[in-house]
C-alpha positions in Angstrom: 0.0 0.0 0.0 1.4 3.4 -1.1 1.3 6.1 1.5 2.5 9.5 0.1 3.0 11.1 3.6 5.2 8.2 4.6 7.4 8.6 1.5 7.9 12.2 2.4 8.9 11.4 6.0 11.4 8.8 4.8 12.9 11.2 2.3 13.2 14.0 4.9 14.6 11.5 7.5 17.6 10.9 5.2 20.5 12.5 7.0 21.7 14.0 3.7 18.4 15.7 3.2 17.2 16.4 6.7 19.7 19.4 7.1 18.6 20.9 3.8 15.0 20.5 4.8 15.6 22.0 8.2 17.4 25.0 6.7 14.5 25.5 4.2 12.0 25.4 7.1 14.1 27.9 9.1 14.4 30.3 6.1 10.7 30.1 5.3 9.9 30.7 8.9 12.1 33.7 9.1 10.6 35.1 5.9 7.2 34.7 7.5 8.4 36.2 10.7 11.6 38.3 10.6 11.6 38.6 14.4 12.9 35.0 14.5 16.5 36.1 14.4 19.8 34.3 15.0 19.3 34.5 18.8 16.0 32.6 18.4 17.4 30.0 16.1 20.3 29.3 18.5 17.7 28.9 21.3 15.5 26.7 19.2 18.5 24.4 18.4 19.1 24.1 22.1 15.4 23.3 22.9 14.3 21.2 19.9 14.9 17.8 21.8 16.7 16.6 18.7 13.6 16.7 16.6 13.6 17.7 13.0 12.5 21.3 12.4 9.0 21.6 11.0 6.8 24.7 10.7 4.7 23.4 13.5 7.7 22.8 15.7 9.2 26.2 15.0 5.9 27.9 15.7 5.6 26.1 18.9 9.2 27.0 19.9 8.5 30.6 18.9 5.6 30.8 21.3 7.6 29.2 24.0 10.5 31.6 23.3 8.3 34.7 23.3 6.7 33.7 26.7 10.1 33.2 28.2 11.3 36.6 27.0 8.2 38.2 28.5 8.7 36.6 31.7 12.4 37.5 31.8 11.6 41.1 31.0 9.2 41.2 34.0 12.0 39.7 36.2 14.3 42.5 35.0 12.0 45.3 36.1 13.7 47.4 38.8 12.2 47.4 42.2 10.3 50.6 43.0 11.7 52.4 46.0 10.1 54.7 48.5 12.2 57.5 47.0 10.6 56.7 43.5 7.2 56.9 45.0 7.9 60.2 46.7 9.3 61.6 43.4 6.2 60.5 41.5 3.8 61.9 44.2 5.5 65.3 44.2 4.9 65.6 40.5 1.1 64.9 40.9 -1.7 67.4 41.6 -3.6 67.0 44.9 -6.6 65.6 43.0 -4.5 63.1 41.1 -2.7 61.9 44.2 -6.0 61.5 46.1 -7.4 59.4 43.2 -4.3 57.3 43.1 -4.5 56.6 46.8 -8.2 55.7 46.7 -7.5 53.3 43.8 -4.6 51.7 45.7 -6.8 51.3 48.8 -9.5 49.7 46.6 -7.0 47.2 45.1 -5.5 46.5 48.5 -9.0 45.7 49.8 -9.7 43.5 46.8 -6.6 41.5 47.2 -7.4 40.6 50.8 -10.5 38.6 49.8 
């Protein structure tokens, strides 16, 4: 019984072809999403678990990479100090400051329950 999908998999699994196929997938993915830069492809190679690159795999790795970058950026946010708060408060009008304090109290009360 002839299975076209199986033939393609066998062809792509050939070590002489698989590198070419992966490179083609990488270039096509990059053309589709130029934000997939060299840094991403290095990360993808380290996280592909030895699987052959496909569009589905690179899309999945891209989503994982983006999520990781977003979390890392949040982790890199500097801590707000009391001096920072005082500086911000000094630049606000009395009305804006009162509204900010009221909103902070509301949020604090919501987080208690």
